[in-house]
Every structure is written in structure tokens, then in C-alpha cells.
N, C-alpha and C positions, 0 to 999 in steps of 0.2 A: 654694807648698805649705805656707805658714804656717798655713793654716786646717785642714789635715788633722790628724786625731788622731795622737798619737805612735806608737801601735801600727801604724797604717797606713803611716806614714812609714818606720818601721824595717823593715817587711816589704817595702816597695818597694825599699829599698836591698839587702836580702838577695836579692831576685829579680834585680836588676841584676847582682849579682856572680855568681849561679849560672848564669844563662841569657843571657849576653851574645850568644850566637850566634843566638838566636831573636828574630824581631820581636816586639815587645811584645804585638801583638794576637793572637798565637797562644796566649796563656796566659789561663786563666780567672781570675776574681777574685771575691772576696766581701767584704762589709762586716761580716759578723757570723759568730760561731762557729756559731750555730744553723743558718744557711742552708747551711752546708757539707754537712750531712747529706743535703740534698736533691739534691746535685749528682751525677747519674749519667747516662751517655749514654742517650738514648732518642729515639724517632722522633717523639714528639709534643712540642709546645711546652708548657712549664710556664706555666700562666696563673694570675696572682694578682690578686684584685680590688683589693688596696691599691696596685698599681703606678700611677705617673703615666701618663697616656695616651701621652705622647710616646715613651716607650721600651718600651711594653708588648709589641709584637710583634717586637722585634729579637732576632736570634739570635746566639749566639756562634759565630764561624767558626773552629773548631779543626780543623786538617787531620787530626788523628788521632781525636779524641774526638767532635767535632761535637755538643757538649752544649748543651742549652737553658739559658740563664742567667736568673735572676731577681734583681733588685736592690731595694734599699729607697729610700725617698723622699729621705733626707737627703743633704746635702753634694754636690749635683749641679753647681752652677755652678763651684765650685772645681775639681772633677775635669775638667769640660769644658775649662777653661782649660789644664789640664795636658796634655790631649790635643792641643790645637792646637800646643803647643810641642814635644812630644816625638815625635810621629809624622809623618814626612814623607809627603806624598801619594803619592809614588812607591812607597812600600812596598806599597800595596794592589795596584797594577798589577804590580809585579815578582813578587809572590807569587800572582798570579792563578790559575795552574794548580795551585799547591801547595794553595791553599784549596779548589779544586774537587775534587781527587783525594784520597781517603782512602788514604794509603800504608800498606801493611802493615808496612813497616820502622819506622814511627813508633809501632807499638803499644806498645813498651816505655816510651815517654814519656807514655802516656795517663794512668796513675795519678798520675804526678808533676805533670802539668799540672792535673789536677783538684784536687789537694790544695794547690796554691799559692794565696796570697791577696794578690796585689799590690794596692796601693791606687790606682795611677794608670792601670791598663790597662782597668778596667771600662768607662770611657766612650769607649774607643778603638774599640769594636766598630763603631759606625756607619761610620767611615772604611774599615774593611775591607770593608764592603758597598759603599761608594761605588765602589770599583774594579770592581764586578761589575754594576752597573746592575740589581740585582734585589732589593735589600732591601725589606722590606715594613714600612711604618709601621702602627701599630695604632690610629690614630684612626679615626673612623667614616666618614671621607670615602673614596669609591672613588678608584681610581687615574685621575685625570683631569688636564686642563690647569689646573685651579684650584690655585694655590699652597697649600702646606700650612703653616699658621701654628701654631706650638706655643706653648702658654701657660706650661708649667712653667719653661722655661729662658729667662729674660728677656734674659740676656746676649747670646745669638745675635741676637735681634731688634733690639737697639740697635746691634749692631756691623754688621750687614749688612741689606740690603733683603730683604723676604720672598721675592722671586723668586729670590734667590741664597742661600737657606737651603741645607740639605743637598740633594743631588740627589734627584730624585723617585724614591723607592724603589718598585720594582715590587711590586704586591700580587697575591697569588693568593687569591681569596676563595671562600668556600663558605657554604652556609646555616648550617653548624655554627659557622663562625668568620668572620663577615662583615667583621671588621676586617682580615683577611688574615694569611697565614702565610709566613714565609721557607721556601723549598724547597731551597735549594742544599745545605746541609750538615747538616741535622738528623739526628743518630743515625748518621752515616757511611753505610756500606753495609748496615746492618742494618735491614730493613723488617719490621715486624710485620704478618703477613697474617691474614686472618680465619680461614683454615684452615691450621694448622701442619703441616708435613711434615718428614721427615728430611733433606730437602735445602733449601738456602737459595735463595730465589727470585731474589735478585739475581745470585748466582754462576751459577745454572742458566740464567737469561735471558742472561747474558753469554756463556756457553759456546755456547748455541744460535745466537745472533744475531751473534757475533763483535764485540760492542760492549763498550767498556770498562765495568767494574763500576760506576764512579762515575757514568757517564752513565746506565746502567740504573737505578741508585738514584734519580737525579734524575727520570728519565722516569716511574718508577712513581709518584712523588709528584705530578708534574705532571698525569698522567692521572687520578690519584685526585681531584685538585682540579678535574677536569672542564675542563681546558684543551684546546683544539682543536689539531689538527696544524698548520694554517696559522699560528696564533698562536705556537705553540712554535717552528716552523721559522724564523719571521721575527723574533720579538721576544725569544726566549730562547736565542739561539745560544750564548752563553757557558756555558749549563747543559748543552748537549747536544753540545758539541764540534763545532758547525757541521754536524750531520748533515742530509742531504736528507730531504724529506718521505717518499720511498719507504722509507728506512731506518727512519724513525719509525713508519711504518705496519706494517712487519714486526715491530718490537719490540712494538707494541701488540697485534698479532694473536697473537704468541707468548705474551705475558703472559696474554691471555685463555685461550689453550689450557692453560697451566699452572694457572691458577686453576680452570678447568673440571675438570682432573684432580684437583686438591686437593679441590674441593667434592664431586665424585662419590665420591672415596675416603672422605671422612668420612660421606657418606650410607650407603655400603656398610658401613662400620664400625659405625654405629648399628644397622643392620639385623641384622648378624651378632651383635652384642652382645645384642640383644633375643632372638635365637634360641639364644643360648648357645654359639655356634660360634667365638667370637673368642678364639683362643689367643694366647700371647705371640709365637710365631713368625709367625703369620698377621698380627698387628698390625704387626710390623716389616716384613714383606714388603709389606703394603699401603702403609705410610708411605714405603717406598722407591720406589714407582711414580712414574715421570715422564711416562709416556704412557698414553693410554687402552688401547692394545694390551696393555701390561704389566699394567694393572689387570684387564682382561678375562681374561687368562691366570690370574692369581692367584685371581680370584673365580669362575672357571667351575665348579669342582666344588661350590661352595656355592649355586649358583643353584637356586631352588625351581621345582617344576613338572616337572623331569626325573626320570627313574627313578634318577638317581645314577650315579656313575662305577663302574667295576669295583672300584676301590680302596675306595670307600665301602661297596659291597656286601660285600666281603671283611672290612672292619672290623666290619660289623654281625654277621658270623658269628663274630667273636671271634678273628680271626687276626692282629690288630695286634701282640700281645705276641710271637708267633712271629717276625714280620718284624723287630721291633726286637732280639729275642734273637739272630737270625742275624748282625746287625752287632755287637752288644755282647758277647754271651756264647754263641757258637755251640757250645761244648763241652757245654752242658747242654740243648741244643735237641733235642727228640724230636718230629718232625712226626707220627709215628703216634698220639701221644696226642690229636691234634686230630681224628681221624677219628670221624665220627658217621654210621653207615650210613643212618639215616632222614632225615637233613637234606641237602637239595640244596646242593651246594657243598662239603660236608665228607664225602661218602659214600666217596670213594676217596683214596688218597695223591696221585694226580695232581691232583685238584680242590683239595686242601689246598695243594700246591706252587704251583698256578696262582694261588690267592688270595694267598699270600705274595708271589709274583712281582708281582702287580698293586699290592700295597701298597708294595713296595720301588720299583717303577717310578714310582709317584706321588710318593714321597719324593724320589727323584732329580730328577724333572722340575720340582719346585717349589723346589729348593735354589738359592739365589742364586749361590753359588760355582760350582756346576756349570753354570748357565746362562751366567755370565760367561766361563767357560773355553771353552764351545762357541762363543760369539759371537766371542771373540778369535781362536779357531782359524779361524773362517769368514773373518775379515778378512784372514788371511794366505793363504788359498787362492783358487783360481779358482772363483767361484760364477757360474753363468750362468742367464739366463732364456731359455726356449725357447717358441716358438709354432709351431703347425702347423695345417693345415686340418682342421677337425673332420669326422669321417666323416658325421655326420648332415647337416651343411650342404651337403656336396657332392651330396647327393641332393635335399634340400628347398629350399635357399637359391636365390635368384634369381642368375643369372649376373652381373648388373650389380653386386650387392652383394659377391659373392665376388671379383670383379675389383678392387674398391676396395682389398682387403687383400692384393693379389697379393705385395707386398713381404714379407708376414709369414706366407706359407704354409709356408715352411721357414726360420724365423728363429732365430738364436741370438746372444746378446751378453752380455758380462760385465756384471754389475749395476753395476760401478763406471763403466763407459763408456757405458751406454745413455743415449740422449737423452730429454728429457722428452716430446717429441711422439711418440716411439716407444712409450713407456709408455701414453700416452693412446690411441694408435691400437690397441695390443694389447688394452687394457681394453675399448674399444668393440667390437672384433671378438669378444671373449669374451662380452660382454653380448648381442650379436646371435646368439650360438651359431654363429658362422662359424669361430672359432679356438678351439683348446685351448691353455692356457698352463700351464707348470710351471717351478718353480725347481729347477735341477739342482745338488745338493751332492755333490761327489765322494766315493767310498767311503773314500778315505784319511782324510777327516774323521771318518767313523763309526768306523773302526778305531782311530785315535789316541784318540778320545774314550772308547771302550769300555775300552781299555787303561788310560787315566788313571783312570777311575772305579774299576775293579776293583783296581788296584795302588796307587793313591794316595789319592784323595778318599774312597772308600767301602771301603777295605781293612779287613777285619774285625780286631778286636783280638786274636783268638786264631786258632789253626789251624782251617781249614775242612775238613770231610770232602769228598770229591769230589762227592757228590750235592748238598751245600749250595753248593759252589763253582759247580756247574752252574746252580743256581737263581739265584745272584748274577749270573753272566754273562748268563743269559737275561733277568733283570730289567733289566740295563743296556741290552741290545739292544732289549727291549720299550719301555723308556722313550724311547730314541732314535727308534725307528721309529714308535711310536704317539702319542707326546706331543711330544717335542722337535723332531723334523724338521718336522711340520706347523706347530708354533709358529714356527720359523725362517722357513718359507715365508711364513706370514702376515705376520710382521714385515717381511721383505724387500719383499713386494708392497705392504704398507701404507705403508712408508716411501717406496718409489719413487713410488707413486700420490700420496701426500701432497705430496711435493716437486714432482712434475709439475704437480699442480693449483695449488700456490702459484705456480709459475713461470708457468703459463698465465694465472692471475689477474693477476700482476704485469705480464706482457707486455701483457695487455688494458688494464691501467691506464696503462702507458706510452704505448701507441698512442692511447688515449682522450685523454690529456693533450696529445699532439702535435696531435691533430685539433682539440681545443677551442682550442688556442693558435694555430691558423692565423691569419695576419695578415688583419684585416678589409679589405675594399675600400670605402673611404670616398668619398663625393662623387660617386657614379655613379648614374644611373637604370638599373635592371636589368629585363630581361625574363626571368622564370622560365618554363621549359617543362617540363611533366610529360608525357613522350612516351606515345603509345598508338596502337593500330591502329584497332579497330572504334569505340571511343568517342572517338576524336580526341585531339589533343594539347591539354592545358589550358595556357593562357597567363595570366600575371599580371605586370603592370608595377608596380614599386614605386619610390617616390621615394628620393632620397639619405637621407631621414630615416625610411625603412621604411614610409611611408604607402602604402596600396594605391591606385593611380591608375586601373587598369583591369583587368578580367578578361575572358577570352574563350575559346572553343574553336575550333580549326581542324582540318580533316581533311586531313592532308598525305599520307596513304598509301592513299587510296581513289580515286585518279584525279582528285582536285580540287586537286592540288598547285599548279598554275599560278595558278588563281583565288585560292587562299588566300594566295599570295605577295603579291598586291596588298594584301590586308588587313594582312598583317604589316608590309609596307613603310609603309603609311599610319600604323599605330600607332607604329612606330619613329620616323618623322619627326615625328608629332604630339607625342610626349613627349620628343623629342630623346634617344632611347635608342640607345646604340651597343654595348651589352654584352648578350649572350644567355647564359643559364645553363641547360644541359640536364641533366635528371636521368638517371642511368645505368641506368634500369630497362628494361622492355619497349619495343622500337622505338627505343632510344636511338641505335644506330648508323645506322639509316635516317634518323632526324631530324637527326643530326649531318651525314650526307652531304648531306641536303637543304639545310641552312644553308650548309655549306661550298661547295656548287655555286653558290648565289646570291651568296656573298661573292666567289668567284673571278670571277664575271661582273660584279662591281661593280654588282649589282642595286640595292643600298641607297644608292648615291651620292646626295647628297654625304656621307653618313655612312660612316665607316670602322668597319664592324661587326666585332667579334671575338666568339668564343664560348668557353665552357669547359664541361667535363663535371664534374658534382659528384655525389657519392653521395647517393642519395635514400633510403638505409636509414632506416626509421623514419618517413618522411614520411606514409605511408598510415595508420599507427597513430596518429600525432599528429593527422591531419586529422579523425578521428572522436572525439578525446578531449574530455573536458569543458573542458579549458583552451582548446582551439581553438574550441569552440562559444562560450565566454565572450569570447574575443578577437575572433572573426569571426562573430558570430551570424547575419548575413544572407547568408553566403557558402556556396555548395554545397561539401560536403566534398571533391569532386574538384578544385575550384579552390583550396581551402585548401592542398593539397599543392604546387601550383605556386608559391604565395606562400612557403611554407616553403623550397622549393628556391632561390628567389631570395635570401631572407634568409640562407641558409646561407653565401652568398658575401659578403654585405654585412657581417654580424656573426655569424661562426660560433658564438661562445660563447653569445651571447644566444639564438640559435635552438636550438642543440643541447641546451641544458639543459632544454628543454621535453619532450625525448624521454627515455624510460627508457634509461639508458646501454647496457644489453645489446642493445637493438634497433639500435644505431648500426652494428654489424657490423664491428668492427675486432679481433675476438678470435680465439681458436683453441680448438676443443673446448669452447666456453663452455657448452654444454648438458650436458657430462659432469662438470663440476666442481661443487663445493659452491656451491649458489645463494646461501646465506647469506653465505659469504665473498666471493663475486663481487659481490653487491649492496653489502656494506659497503665493499669496496675501491673500487668504481666511484663510489659516492656520495661517498666521501672524496676521490677524485681531482677530481670535479666541484667540491666545496667548495674544494679547494686552488686550482684554476684560477680560479674566480670571485673568490676572495678575493685572490689575488695580482695579478690584473688590476685589481680594484677596481671599484666601481660608483658612479655619480653618484646620490646618494640622491634627488635631486629629479626625475629623469626615468626611472629604471630601472623595470622591470616587477616585479610581485609575485613572479613565478616566479624571476627572477634573484636577488631579495633572499633567498629561502628558502635559497639555497645559500651565503650568506655565513657565515663561521665565527661561531658563537655565536647565529645566528638560526635560526628554524624557520618552518613555515607560519603559525602563529598570530602570532608576532612580526612577520613580514613583512606580514601582513594588517593588524595594528595600526599599523605604520609608514605604510602606504598610507592608512589611514583618517585618521590624524593629519594627513598631508600634505594630504588633500582637505579636511579640516575647518579647519586653521589656516594653510594656504598652505605655501610651500616652507620647508624647514629652512634656518636661517641658519648654524648651526655645530653641531659634534659634541655640545656640551653639551645641546642640545635633545633628543637621542635619549633622555636620561634621563626625559623627560616622557612618553614613549610607554608605554602600559599593558603590563605584563608584561616590560619590558626593565630588569632590575635591574643592580646593579653588576657582577656576573660577566658577564652578556651584553654589557654595554657594553664591558667590558675586552676581551672576545674580538673584538667586531666593529668597534670604533671605528677601528682602524688601516686597515681595508679599505674604509671608506666615504669617498667623495670629495665635495667641494663645489665646484661651478663658481663661481669668484669673480665673474666678469663677470655671470652670471645673478643672483647674490645681490645685487650692488651695484645692478643695475637694479631688482630687487624692492624693496630698501630705500629707494632714491630715490623710487620711486612711493609707498611707504608714508608717507614723510616729508612728502609733499605734503598728505596728509590729516591731518597732526598727529602729534606724537611719541607720543601715547597709543596709536596703533595698534601700536607696537612692544612695548608692555608686555604681559606675560602676563595671563591672566584671574585675577581675584581668587581667592585660595584655592589656586591651582595651585602656589604657591611653598612651601607648608607641608608638602607630602607627604614630602619627603626632606630630611634635615639637610644633605646634601652639595650641594644645589643652590646655584648662585651667585646673586648679586644680580640683580634683574630687568634692570637696564641691561646688565650684563655678558653675560647669557645671550642677548641679542638683537644682539650685535655680531658681525659677520663676523670670522673668524680666518683669515688667509691660510695658516697652517700646516695648516688642514683640507683643503687641496687636495693635500697631500703624503702619502707613506706613513709619515710620522713618527707614532708613537703619542702620544696625549695625555699619557701618563705621562712622556714625554721632552721635553715642550714647554719646560720650564724650562732643560734642558740646551741645547736648540736656540736658545733666546733668548740664553743666555750665549755660545754659539758665535758667533751673529750679532754680539753686542756685541764679542766678541774679534776678529773679522775686520773689524769696522766696516761690517757689512751692514745691510740693512733688510728687514723681512718683506715689504714690497711689491715687492721686487726678486726674489722667488723665481722661479727658472726662467729668469732673464734672463742674457745673456752677462756682464754686469757682475758678477753674483753668482758665476758660474763662475770668473772671473778672480781674484776676491778669495779664494775658497776654495782654488784651485790655488796661489796665492802663499803663503798661510799654511801649507798642508800641505807644500809643497816646503821651506819654511824650518824649520818645527817638526817635521815628520814626523807620521805618523798616530798613532803610539803616544805621542809627546811631547804632542801636542794633547789626546789622550784623558786623559793623566795630569793635565794642567793643569785639565781640566774635571771631574776626578773621575768619569770614566765609563769604559766599556770600548770597545775598538777596534770591536767589532761594532756597538754603539749609535751611535758616532760616524760610522761608515761609512754607516749607515742615514740618519742626519741629513744627511750630505753629499749622498747620493743624492736625498733629498727636496727639498733646497734647490736643487740644480743641475739636476734634470730639468725640461725645459720644460713649461709648462702643457699639460695634456691628454696627457702622456706615457703611452704604452701599451707594456707589455713585449712585446706581440705583434708589434711592428714588427720585432723581430729574427728573426721566423720567416717562413716562405714564404707567398707569395700563390698563388692558383689559377693554373694554367697556361693562359693564353689562346691560342687558335689561330685560324687562318684556313683551313687545309686538312686533309685526312685521308688516311691510308694504310690498307690492309687487310692481313690476315694473309698473303695470297698475295703481297703486294708485298715482304714481308720477305726479306732474303737474309743468309746467314751472313757476319759481318764488318761488317754495316751498323752505323753509329754513330747513335744516336738520343738524344733527350732525353725524359724522362718524369717522372711524379710517383709517389712511393711511396704505395701504396694500403693495404698492411697489412704488419706485421712479425711474423715467427714465429721460434721458436728455430732452425729449419732454413734460413731465408732470408727474403728480402724480396720482396714482390710489387710490381711497378712497372707503372703504366698508361702504355703507350707509344702509345696512341691507335689501336689496331687492334681493339678490341672484346674482347680477352682480355689479362689482365695477364700479364707475363712474370715469371719467377722468377730472382732473383740468389741462388744458393746461398750459404750463410753462409761457406763457405771462400773465396769471392771478395770478401768484404767485409773488408778489412784496415784497420788503424789508419792506414796511410800514405795510403789513398785518401780518408779522411774529412777534412773541412776543419778546420784548426787554429784558424782565426779565428772560425768560426761558433759562436755561443752554443748549447750543446747541453743540452737538458733531461735526456737520458739517453744512455747509451752506444749506439753503433750508429745505424742509420737508423730513422726513424719516419714515420708517415703525414704526407703533405703536403710532404715534402722533394723538391726537384727534383734529378734526377740525370742524368748522361750515361752511357749504357750502350752495350755492343757486343753484337750478337746472336751467340751461340755455337751455338745449335741451334734449329731450328723443326720441331716434330712436328705437322703439320696434322691428321693422323688423330686424335690425342689432344688436339688444341688446346693444345699445350704449347710455351712459348717459354723457352729458357734464355739468361740474359743474364750479362754480366760488367760489374762496376762499373768505370767509368773514373775518374769524380770526382763529387763533390757540388757542385752549382752554387750 
């Protein structure tokens, strides 16, 4: 410390004596008096042009203040030396959660922290980020596998090799700040929004979603920087407290809703201000609104185009002073003075009283305290929703439609206990004019509310004459009956419907994920069958690599079954195909019976043929789509559906992403919910599934690439064009050469793109035969981006590219390999597994992470990437299709029979299971208990989902209504 100025040294000593209990990196520092004035907590980074590149983007991690720090150029090497001595690496890990969570109890130390100026702590900031695996360096290079070499601090470079410089700090980039921003702790939980309201967006978001405020603050920043949900869920776990993708999606949707309310509120405010109607009370009421329903209620009287409310008309007649006088100064009020015989509305004392009553009712109904009281009162009472058969529908509606809603003809349920599917059913019945629905609020609520208004909230300041007291009571009753009761009913219905729609969409998303992650059936030649009567059954035989080998049409159900059996047998033997996939559409059961009969007779011997039933939902729509025409231009659309059915078993994910998710048919009331919300959620689920499974960049289709996080239709098209023009990609770095794929897109997609090392080695060896110049990029291609590596480096295969490890963590992965004595060429081999296990057992996961200056989450991801075998697929943990050789029918079922089946669809009221009888049975939700669910099985979501195999017992068979009730025995 000899080279430090005397002032800095003395202040450093003072700090040590005052704050011994705090780790040094929790305090801010400054090197000059002038800069201290600029220190204040804010959500944006202070950017200064004179800063050296190396430290420009780094943020101060103060658990209370989260302030952005700016330093000067001088005295850097000496300070860095001091950091290495004074700050143990473990400090960053041990204070991990403390750094992430802005604690309210620390607020008292905020000012103290800001005003201190220690000399040695300034350069300790990087180490506090190292424990988080998310700091962002502000040099111009994007977050990649290329090591970051800093120029200003020469001491680091001479002491350590460049690959073992500071850990790769994660960067969040945007067009406004391409060098990247730290996102973890800037400005604490205070987020400055475009539209300010009276409520804090972080706290409100936390209350609605039940997610910690510090996580909400981090998520708002991450979404603002255009990070995708798959990227956040996999590579930013420490910032989001390890939340699942579904929870992230819920936070994102709630955030959008709150921002919509704020934006609409400010639009309304501007409009009312222009019209001169914006009073102080109205402004406060508007800024307090948290939902669109509240906003609509506050702004309803001011909407143009209507003839105005009764209160507005009374105000236009000049009765507002009388109404206010009744509350403020009733002794001096004389209503007879307001009578004007020639004016309508003022001609009699009754009309004057009615006008005053309407104005008072309007005041009561818009008062926040009054509305809060009645809402709180309703929470304590029994409020029920009732539905009944509409009188009109009983005359005009079709009997079939009316019978569908038989459960709701005389239905009543507490709004706290009603199920989501019941709300959606009632709403549909009401829309079809089959049901009438009302919310029943007991009279006790009205009586207590009226008493409270007259005697407490709106009690006049002076004695009221009996006739004025009558007007006050009538006003309160009028306000309740005409304004407040309808508002409460709308609020209850709206809230119930909104929650039911969200649950329906989330359920659809969970089912879709389960379906997309069905385990693929690799290495089999498959025959796809699209059943039909008149137009025959369409056949398609596809190879283990999804190539179309043969297509045909057979007529199994028109008296030619025996003759067609010869053709089918010949095709199966010719292509050595022993697996038949039958679509579950028209004539499915007859086709299944046909094949089951032939299999029982061993007609296809020596082949041991099995078959399975697969959903063909969306296959017909896909067969006539532009994508299908482009993929199979010479094939008849009817035959394309048979190809699609076969491919759904071979690789469900690759085939189902071609179909619009809502056509896949695993939802509930999907046509009744918000289509915008449904599409956004389902597209997000598809993106999540495709990204988490990963794609091989050199063989995957353009359609699959579109759904990778960070990519879209144009970028996917450009990747395919680059691949066709330049040959296969050798490593992830080459993605940067693709047009339209900038640093941000690369950061989002890089971790989800895989490279088959055997394929690349073969390609590289062939290229080398023609001369090494073939591996060099074209002239001029290297000068486009400063961040591109040298030509030789960019053309070398990187074994880490076949793993789920993100390029920003490559240097940590290499240090971990060095630490355990492993080699990158041994990735996925048993030897690597043994070395990793030995080190983790000895050091522990947290101990190893501390030694590597990284987080446990990042280290776990690196371990997974290094130990998973080559070609690892997360879908292997999930269920395969249920292959069968025989069939039973509905009439064969008996109560008590134990069967195996496959889950077809999951809903809030139960799970539908295909047990092979042509009609799915229902396991009511009460029969699905935690004890019956497998503890070992890796579960993407709670409960059962499509594709899972279960053992069930038949409880009831209703042949007339085609209903089967089942009990769950266990999950297979």
C-alpha cells in the first residue's frame, strides 16, 4: 500500500475500524471528492467516456443501495494487488444471497455506505461478481468462448495466463448498450418505468405472483434487455432463485398486464386533461388503478359519446353545491331555493331531491375508502355465483346443447371454492344463451355497508333534518344498488374468468410440453397409417432417418381387406418394417381391429409386428400448409398426413413444431380464452422445449431452428443459407458470421445449438485433403466484427460445442477440466464421469464452485455438460408410445378390471386416459394423489400429463353416454 496517497490510506484504516463486521466489497469507494456528488442509487449504469475499457461496465454490488460506481484511471495496479490480498474468494460465495436480495433492514446503512471512501475496496468489486457468474465486462466483445484480454491492467496478464483471467462475466447486451450491462443489483428493487403510477411495479408484481421482490426486480431488467425465457431459466438461475419456466412466463405476462394498465391510464389522463375534466381527486384515483376493471370503473362517467350519467346531468343543472352542502353544512341548506318551474329536473322538490341523491351516490361510488370497505366486507361473507337454465333457451335451444350444460341448470357455488373449468363452462353456456348467471351478495352486506356509510364514512358534520337524512340514506342505497353492486359483480366475474383463462392456458402449456417431450423412437422403420373409409387408408413408410421410402393407399373397409392384407405384408417385408403407427381419426378403431386380427394370426411372420395409436390432431391442417408443400412438393396432401403421423412417433418434437400449437388438441376451452395470451404462451412453451432439447445445427430443419431462443424465421433462413453456401458449421463462433445474428442473438441461442463432433471431424478431414486453405474464411469476412477470432481459431472444432455449456462459461469449464485432470476429448465418457464424481465427493459442489470463482448453478451445468454421453437427449426420461398387439372394446370392460393406458389430456377436473377401447376414460382429480405418483420419475410439472403410462382400475362404465370412470393405481 506504499504507493497509495496518504488520504486514501488513512480513510481505509478508518473504514476498517468502523465496519469490521461487513465484508469490504459491500461498501462503495471513491478516489476524489468531486465524484462523491454523483453517487446516488439509480437503476441505470453511470457511463463515463474517460473510463478505461476493462472496468467500464462493472457495477457495485451493495446489498442495500445497489449503486452504480464510476472510477478514475489512476492508481489501478496497486489497488488490484491489494484486492488479491485482502478479499478471500469464499466471501463472494458466502454472501451470494445477501448480494442478490435487497434487504429492507439494511436501509439504515444506505447513506453511510454511500458516503464512505475506502481506498482499497474499489477494485474488489469484480470478485463479488465472480461468485455470481453474471458480471458483465464492457469491452466490445460479445460473451463468447474467446478469452477476454484486458490492456489497462498489465499485472494480471503477466501473473496468469489469459484463459485464467477473471471468470467470464455474463453480458446482457442491447442496441443501446452493446458492451453489456450488469443486471443483478442495479438500483435495488426500484425500477423506473416509462409510465409512473402510485404503486411500485416491483412490489405489485411480487404480490400478484408470490415471487420475491428481488427476483421480480431482476426479471424486469432481464426482460427489458430482451432475454428469452429458456436462456434465463438455464443460464441465469442465480438471478431468479432457480424458478421454473412456467413461473417466469407468469411473471412476464403479469408484468405486461401491469404495464398495459399504466399505459392506458396515462392515455386516459392525457385525454381528460385536454378536455379539462382532470381534477386532483380523479388523478389520484386513476394513478391508484391496478387493473383494467378498476380503470374502467373510474373513467366510465367521463367517456364521450354517451348522454352522461344521472350525476352529470344533475351537476349540469347546478345541484352539486346542494349535494356538497348536505354533507358539509346541512344547517344552511334550503332545497326549495333550487326549484325552477320551467326547467326539467328542477321543476319540483322531488326532482331536486333526486338530482342531489344522484350526485351523492356518484360521490360515494367513486370513493376509494368506501370501495375498499365493501370489498373487505365481501371477503368476510359468503358470496356465491349461481347459474340456471335460461327461459329462452328451453324453448329455442337444441336439446343436445342444453344437455351439455345439465350440471349447471341449477348450480350454486361459493366464489372462493368454484373450479376454473366450472367458470369456463358457465361462461360458455351464458354466451350460448343457454344459461343465466348472477353473483349473489347477501343482504347483510348491504345493510352493514349502508349503516357504515351513514354513521361513519359520510356522517354529516352537523345535525340533519329528517328529510335530509332520508335523502342521505336513499343516496347510499342508490349508490349500492345502482353503482356498487354491479361493479362488484363485474369485478368478481372478471377476476374469476381471468384466473380461469390463465389456468386453462397454463394447463394447455403444460400438456403441450409433455407431448412435445415424448421420447422419440429411434432406429425403427415405421409405417404410418391415416385411416379412412371411402377414400381408403393412406400408408407411408419412413426410414429411421425420416426419409420417405414408399407411399400407398389401401381400402381395408370396403370388402377388399383380405386382398389388401397381401399388399401390406409385402411392403412390411420389403422394407423390414415391424412397427405400424395408426392415426386416431375416422375409422381408427376399425383399422386397429384389422391390424390386431392379422397380428394375432401371425400373418406378418417372420416379422413380429406391433402397432400404436397416435393423435393425428393437426395432421390434416399441416398436410395442406405451405411448409408441407415445400417439404414434400411431389406428394398428395392425403399422403402427407400419413407421413406426419409416422414422424410423430419417430421424433415428436421435430414434427409437432410444424403445426400451430392450438391445433394439437391437448387444451381445455381453448376457443373461449384470450387467443393472444394462448398463442404467446404456447409459442413460448414450444421455444422452451426446442431449446432445452437442443438442435444439431448441421442437420436440423429451418422450422425447428425458428423456435430456438433468440432466433426467428429470418435468422433461421439465414443460417440454412449460410450452411448451404459454406458447408457445415464447425463451431459456435461461426454463428456470428451469419447475417442478422448479432451479439444478443448469439448470446441467447448459442447454448441451445449442438455440434456433432464425429460429423465435423469427418468434414474437416475431407477438407484437409484438399489443402488447408479450404478451412480459411473468405477474404474480407473477418473485418465485419471486432469480436471475431483469428481465422485459424474460428475453423477449429470445439468439443464443448456438443454440450449444454454456454460459451460464456467455457473458460470456467476449461479450468474445471484442468482442476480434475480431464481432457476435452473425453467429454461424455465414463472416465470423465469418474473424475468428476471423485472431485465433487472430495471437495463438495460448493467448495469446488468457490475455488473456481463461480456459482453452484453454473458449476452444476458444466458438470452436466461434461458427463452427459454424446447425443444425450433429455426426452429419454419421458414416456415412449404404448405399442400393442391386441384390442379390447367398450363392451368388454367390467368394473374392477385393471388396465394400462396412456394419458391423452389433463384438465383441472381430471385426466383422460386412452385404454384402447375407442373412448378415453376419466380419472377424476380426487383419485390422483401424491402417493400414487412416482417419486423417481423426472416430472416437468405437478400431476399427470399427456404421454405418461398409467395403471388404472375401472370404477364405472356408462355405455349409453360413452363414459368410463377410472381410478389411478400407479404411474408406470
